[in-house]
C-alpha angles and dihedrals in degrees: 000000000000092000093050090048091049091054091049094045092055096043125104097186124033134175114202116198138193126197127266114288089017120217127202095274093052100043093033090055093046094048095045091052092043093051091051093051093044090057089053089059096258118145101243136186122182120198143143138227124273129186094217135348122009115287130198120245116261107282093234090057098046095091090063089071092079095159100039098251095143116105130175117263090251091063095058112108117249095235111025120194088232129005125191121198112201125199091346111147094195134012091244088063086077090071113198090000095060091099091060089074094061093039095050123100088233129006123202122196118203110181147132104200114127089211094058111120090201127250138179131055096276117037123197095179119156120160089186090070112094092214137011089240089069089061092045090052089057092050089050088054089051088052092048092240113160119221120246133168094272097053088034094060090055092051095043092051092058094040097052096044099043092050090048091244093324092302094125132044138039134287095291097083091048092052092049091046090055090048091052094048089051088052090058107268111155102215105191098057091042095051092042089058094044104046112357105059120086134148116261091243088063091068092065094045091048090050090056093049093050092046088059096049115122132206120214106190096189101055118113093019111279095348111076138223130226120200137186135184130222104200124220095255090056093046089053096045098051139049122261086251089068097041094048092049092065094083091059091060097042094049092063090078101117094205093063129078092185129045123200125188117185114201115193107218096168138007092281104009126095135186111205129203118203127195132181133192089221108275094086125055101223091179089067089049092049094048090052089055095047101271137083146200139129131329090256101031126033143137149188143189122238139174122227140065122319090252092050091052092049090049090053090051094049090051092049091049091053097043111109112249095021102075103036128117115275 
């Protein structure tokens, strides 16, 4: 922590990055850190990885950028003085910006994924942290940055979403939540914008997805898996906010230990979300399939047909050492 803070304290230009398809923990961490540095007089750009052309930030996270620090990936300099990668489980998760890590004068990693192999010149990597924003908060304390409602909103967004509404984790997230509320964060409007606002048309699409969900009681052995599919036309019609919310509905099936949501992002490409109730390490499953994540929440991307991807998941779930308890 102190080394990361020292690098940031001495920097005059910093690029803070989130991973491709950024969630609230990734972008909230990047923006909170970016805001703190901006107020210190540092020249700051905040961006996130893309796999192709520039993409807008998720609509529900746009309001976190209160001071206009977000820039498109194409605007990020080729060789920044300092680059910070937030909540990025692997350097490749920065997409077209992955090379900025090696080109930067100093590269700081701030992450909490157990599957992270480690990269950069300074590594703040703690799988015990329930969210990356918890690590960012500690760096802000090292920098002497006071909390306020603007920075607090960024931290609270990542904290609440990565702990699934404070349902997982220890006392640390609750302590930070109390600190953020005391700093002036208004929780209800923030969370309504983040997770409780969808277009009416989404209700019908979600109903069709849930109606097609299937339960496999014997996979993994004696525990059960539920899986659902978001077809390409639905992925293209709705925001990532809607598509990513599907897993939170499917995982409520009490008969299943493991939840799988397959999202068709191209004719033969799928991004897959995995969830566990705790008895199965889905991060190990995801790593074996080219992805990563946490023991209870992980994911990967794979080419093939839907049935081929499901077959690969079933095989991974039944491979000794990949589906055991952590």
